[in-house]
Residue, then its C-alpha position, 0 to 999 in steps of 0.5 A: m509530455q514534459f513528464h516523459q521528455l524529462h525521462r527520455d532525455r536523462l536516459l538518452g543524453n539527448l542523442s538522436r537514435r542515429e547516433l546513439f546506435s552508432r555508439v552503442g554498436a550492434g548486439a544484444g544491447a543495441l537490440a535491447l535498447s531498440v526495444l526500449l526506444a520502441d515502446e517509448e515511442r508507442a508510450e508516448a503516441a498514447g500520450n503516456g510515460p515510459r513504460d519502465l521503472l527507472l528511477r524518475s523524478p517527482h514533480y516537486a521535492g517530496r518529503a517521503k521517498r516510499v511507502i508502506y501500506l499496512f492494510q487491515n483487512g475487513g473494517p477495523s472498529h473506529v469505536d473501539l480503536f481510536d474514536p472514543k464515544p461516551a454517548l454510547k455508553q450513556h445510550n448502550g442497549e438503546k435502540p437508535g432512532k430513524d435517522f441511524v440505520n445499517d446501510v447492509d441491512a436496515k433489518k439488522t440495526g441493533a441497540w447501541l454498543a458501547s466499547p467495552f475499552e478504556f481510552r487513555r491519553h498518549g504523548e504531549s498531543g494527548m492523543e486518545l487511543s484504546e487501550l487494545l493499542p499499547g505498543l501505537a500509543e507509545h508513537a502518539d506524536e509520530i502518527a496523524v490520526i484521521r476520524s473522518m473518513v468516509s467510504e462509497h460501498e459496504n460491501h468487502e470487495q468494492a470498498c477494497g477496491h476503492m481504498h486500493t484504486g481509488s474507484p469500487v469499480a473492479g479493474r483499475p491500477t492500485m495505488g502502488a501500480w501508480i505509485t511505481y509508475g510516477l517515480g520508478t524504483e531505486n533498486q533494479n535488482l528488487p521489485a518496485y512494488v512488493a505485497i507481502l501475504n500472510p502464508a495462510g491465505l490471500p486476503v479477499d478479492g486475492a491479487r486485485n489488491w496489487s494489480s497494475g489494471w489497464m496499465p502495464p503489467v510492469y507496474q503490478g505487485m509482486p506477492v511475497r509470502a511471510t515464511e522463514t524460506s522460500p518467501v517467493l517461489n522458484l527463487e533460489p537459483r538451482t544451477p552453477l551461477a556461471a551456467a545460469d548466466a549464459r543461459l540468461r543471456f541467450l534466453q534475453t537474445l531470443n526474447r528480445e527478439h520475440a518481443r520486437l515481432r509482437p511490439d503490441n504484447l503488453e504481457l510478453e513485455a511484462r513476462i520478459s522483464n519478470f524473467e529478468l527481475a527474477a534472475r537479478m532477483q536471485l542475489a538480492a531478493t534472496d538476500a532481502l528476504d532472509c529474517s534470519k540475518e537479522p540479530e535476535s534483538a530485532r526478531r524480538l522486537y517485531g514479537l517474532d519469538r511469540p507465536e500470536t505475534a510471529v507472522y505479522g512481525r515478520e510481515l512488517l520486517l520484511a517491510r523494513r529490509l525491503v524500503e531499506r535496499g530501495v522498493r518503492f512500495v511495500q503493501v502488508m496484507m492480512t489473510g481472509q478478514p480479520w477485522d470483520t467482527h460480525s460477531n465477538n467484537t470483544g474477543g475478535l478485536r483483542t486477537v487481532c489487536g493482540a496479533t498486530d500492535r506490537p510489530v507495528a509499534a516495533l517497525l515505527k520504532d525500527l524505521a526511526a533508529r535507522g533514519l528511513l521513517e523521516e522518508t518512509l510514509v506509513v499508513w494504516t487503513g481498513e475499508f471501512g469502519r463497524t457500526p456503532f450499533a450491535e449486530g447481534k449481542d456482541g458484534r459490528d457490521h460493516h460501516k462506510r459513513a465513518f472510520s479512522t485511518w492513521i499515518a506516519g513518517g516522511g512530511v507528516r506532522g505527527g500528534v494531530t488529530v483530523g476531523a470528527t464524527d457524530d456523539f456516536g461515531y455513525a458518521s463523519v461530520t467534520d473535516i470530511v476525508q474521502v478516499a480520493d483525499l488521502h490518495a491526493t494527499l499521498l502522492h503529495l508528500l511523495g512529490l507527485d500532483f494528483r492532477r498531473l500523474t496521469f494515464h491516458h485510458e479508454t479516451r482520457d486522461q485517467r487518475l488514481t482520484d479518479v474524475h474527483e477534485a480532490r483536496l489535500v488534508k492540510q492539517v497532517l502536513a508537516 
């Protein structure tokens, strides 16, 4: 309730409704404001905060203001990238004991499979990273690697849902929706939450990855394609600006009157808001999503001049352009499941790392050079890891007992490695980090208390961390 009242006082200046309307007067402005007030009163009755994207204050001063969430669909192999295991080389080809089984199918438990890639120490911290990540290695002292992550599910859909929403059960709001609900946005001419997609296709589970679940649809992510032209379909104006403006004003009047007669239709409210945002976006978003305005040096930095890095590089360059213009949460997705190395683990990892490592390094370098990294959280994670034993001859299966994640930017202590897995990388054993712990820590860095950021739904106050009593991963806090 305090969260809602603070927002309401700032918006209305403590005026009564009668005083407000006497000052505003009649017309479309008063009509729109009356709808906003009615929305807030209904939200207050439900025990929730406001249902708009106006800028809101965090619970306390956070070091970060925005998030770039680099989701690695498919489950990257931790023992090939971030978690070196000499014991795997010593026992390569041997059958694991009865305490080590494939959770997907115990009959598929293969022999121990050593990583074919060398690990080296980097930076003043001496962080160990795979030879597949030379670009990221240049930023070893800026990132914090968590080696002791665990998930609750070994299927892609449920595990992706868990990482995005805090629960393997479908239908909940994603982290981006929670953060935009809690903080609003700094730029009303752009979406608060953007999901950047590979133009080749959707990730596994599609739009659920950026859904607002049972929250109002205004908090869902807007999908954007990483293409040279028309990243957002039907965005470019096709009529003269004066005519388009007049038509928009007329439609706004009709839409608001339509909404007034249907006060409980959240989807209708979101649709009207999206139409109005689309009109504002025709100028702001067209500029923000136009990578051709970048100098050639920036395009080369992100790898847009190379076929293998061009698509992911464009995704990350778009992400930087959006956060520097005030977008709160940018989620970068890959098509399909590129890290899902059931077979040809060696070749598959070379390909996907070759496509992503250079652009990721460019993003970190670019954000730092522009003074944005200190206020931007960069999160790199998949939904789970891969088995340290083989599937077939050169593959690794899904693995929920251990995987690695790294974060960088606002409020993050760089150059640290948190937690540990056992000698084979089979299970996290030291400083185990649950998904809820990671979510609570990210919210904390943004100035949001995971216990206080709630939304009343189905008779209880829901949280991003669901019912888990999460703990902060204090080792990564600067």
